[in-house]
C-alpha positions in Angstrom: 4.5 1.3 0.3 13.0 2.8 -0.8 15.8 4.7 0.7 15.7 7.8 2.7 16.5 10.6 0.3 17.1 14.2 0.9 14.4 15.2 0.3 12.3 12.2 1.0 12.0 8.5 1.0 9.8 5.9 -0.6 6.5 5.6 1.2 3.4 3.8 0.0 -0.2 3.3 0.9 -1.4 0.0 -0.2 -4.8 -1.6 -1.0 -7.7 0.9 -0.7 -10.2 -1.5 0.8 -8.2 -2.2 4.0 -5.5 0.6 3.7 -2.3 -1.1 4.7 0.8 0.9 4.1 4.5 0.6 4.5 7.5 2.8 4.9 11.0 2.0 3.6 14.0 3.4 5.3 16.2 1.1 3.2 15.5 -1.9 1.0 16.3 -4.3 3.9 14.5 -2.3 6.6 10.9 -1.5 6.1 7.9 -1.1 8.3 4.4 -2.3 7.4 1.5 -0.7 9.3 -2.2 -1.4 9.4 -4.1 1.8 9.1 -6.0 2.9 12.3 -9.8 2.4 12.0 -12.7 3.3 14.1 -16.2 1.7 14.2 -19.1 4.0 13.6 -22.8 3.6 13.4 -24.4 4.6 10.1 -27.9 4.8 8.6 -31.4 4.3 10.1 -30.6 0.8 11.2 -27.4 1.9 12.9 -25.1 -0.5 11.1 -21.5 -0.7 12.3 -19.0 0.3 9.6 -15.2 0.5 9.8 -13.9 3.9 8.8 -10.4 5.3 8.8 -9.6 7.1 12.1 -8.5 10.4 10.6 -6.9 11.8 13.7 -4.9 8.7 14.3 -3.8 8.6 10.6 -2.6 12.2 10.8 -0.7 11.5 14.0 0.9 8.3 12.6 2.0 10.0 9.3 3.5 12.9 11.3 5.3 10.5 13.6 7.4 9.4 10.7 9.0 12.9 10.6 9.5 12.5 6.9 11.2 15.5 5.2 9.1 17.8 3.0 9.0 16.3 -0.5 9.1 12.7 0.6 7.6 10.6 -2.3 4.5 8.6 -1.5 3.2 6.0 -4.0 -0.5 5.3 -3.5 -2.7 2.8 -5.3 -5.1 4.7 -7.5 -8.7 4.0 -6.5 -10.7 2.7 -9.4 -14.3 1.6 -8.7 -15.4 -1.8 -10.0 -19.0 -2.3 -11.0 -19.4 -5.3 -8.7 -18.4 -3.3 -5.7 -21.7 -1.4 -5.4 -22.4 2.1 -4.0 -20.9 1.4 -0.6 -17.6 0.1 -2.0 -17.4 3.0 -4.4 -18.0 5.5 -1.6 -15.6 4.0 0.9 -12.9 3.4 -1.7 -13.1 7.0 -3.0 -13.3 8.4 0.6 -10.3 6.5 1.8 -8.3 7.4 -1.3 -9.1 11.1 -1.0 -8.5 11.1 2.7 -5.0 9.6 2.3 -4.1 12.0 -0.5 -5.2 15.0 1.6 -3.3 13.9 4.7 -0.2 13.1 2.7 -0.2 16.3 0.7 -0.9 18.4 3.9 2.0 16.6 5.6 4.4 17.7 2.8 4.5 14.5 0.8 4.7 14.4 -3.0 2.0 11.9 -3.9 2.2 9.7 -7.0 -1.0 7.6 -7.8 -0.3 4.2 -9.4 -3.0 2.2 -11.1 -3.1 -1.4 -9.8 -2.5 -2.8 -13.2 0.7 -0.9 -13.5 2.5 -2.1 -10.4 1.0 -5.6 -10.7 2.4 -5.9 -14.2 5.9 -5.2 -12.8 5.6 -8.3 -10.6 3.7 -10.4 -13.1 0.6 -10.3 -10.9 -1.9 -9.2 -13.4 -4.3 -11.5 -15.3 -6.8 -14.1 -14.5 -4.3 -16.7 -13.4 -3.1 -14.7 -10.4 -4.5 -14.9 -6.9 -4.1 -12.8 -3.8 -1.7 -15.4 -2.4 0.7 -14.6 -5.3 1.3 -11.1 -4.0 2.1 -12.6 -0.6 4.5 -15.0 -2.2 6.3 -12.4 -4.2 6.5 -9.9 -1.3 7.9 -12.7 1.0 10.5 -13.5 -1.7 11.6 -9.9 -2.0 11.4 -9.1 1.7 12.1 -12.3 3.7 12.4 -10.3 6.9 8.7 -9.7 7.0 7.5 -13.1 5.9 5.9 -13.7 9.3 3.7 -10.6 8.8 2.4 -12.1 5.5 1.5 -15.6 6.7 -2.3 -15.3 6.7 -4.5 -15.0 3.6 -5.9 -11.7 4.8 -2.3 -10.3 4.8 -2.4 -9.8 1.0 -3.0 -6.1 1.6 0.2 -5.8 3.5 2.0 -7.7 0.7 0.5 -5.3 -1.9 1.7 -2.3 0.1 5.2 -3.7 0.1 5.0 -4.3 -3.6 3.7 -0.8 -4.4 6.6 0.6 -2.4 9.0 -1.7 -4.2 7.5 -0.5 -7.5 8.1 3.1 -6.4 11.6 2.3 -5.5 12.1 0.8 -8.9 10.9 4.1 -10.4 13.7 6.0 -8.6 16.5 3.5 -8.2 15.8 0.4 -10.1 14.9 -3.0 -8.7 16.2 -6.4 -9.7 14.4 -7.6 -12.9 11.2 -9.5 -12.4 12.7 -12.6 -14.1 15.3 -13.0 -11.4 12.6 -12.6 -8.7 10.6 -15.5 -10.2 13.8 -17.6 -10.6 13.9 -17.7 -6.8 10.5 -19.6 -6.8 11.9 -22.3 -9.0 14.8 -23.2 -6.7 
């Protein structure tokens, strides 16, 4: 969450909560990955929690063999009061972990607030739902529609849209009006 540039490509890490990400090698060819997680026991009651599998994330990022200076767009982690302590902790931990791994791997990281990239695709405001991000991503990237078919795939869709936003910052993307014209036909 672009085109391979020398140096770099567009790479993006999507939604903080479930950490999906995508890699563009061209506008028509992209890959969407689910971040590797591991289940661990925490607390006195030994509750099971999903955490990012740090070693697997490092191996996966390095497997891309991206040139030094590759640009990574990452959704900026902003805590919401209704998330509670656990949500704040896990969101900040995941965000920091991704930034650390990306920077250590030679990426140039650009944090993007969710309201910024969502405004580009007219996904902000009280009238939008998570299904809207799946619909917009499917319209922009029809080759991955099958990977966005379930409600819980909205994170994958958001990763694609963040990467598309990043590509727009470098190359330009078709205007949002023309994207939404496709829905009307």
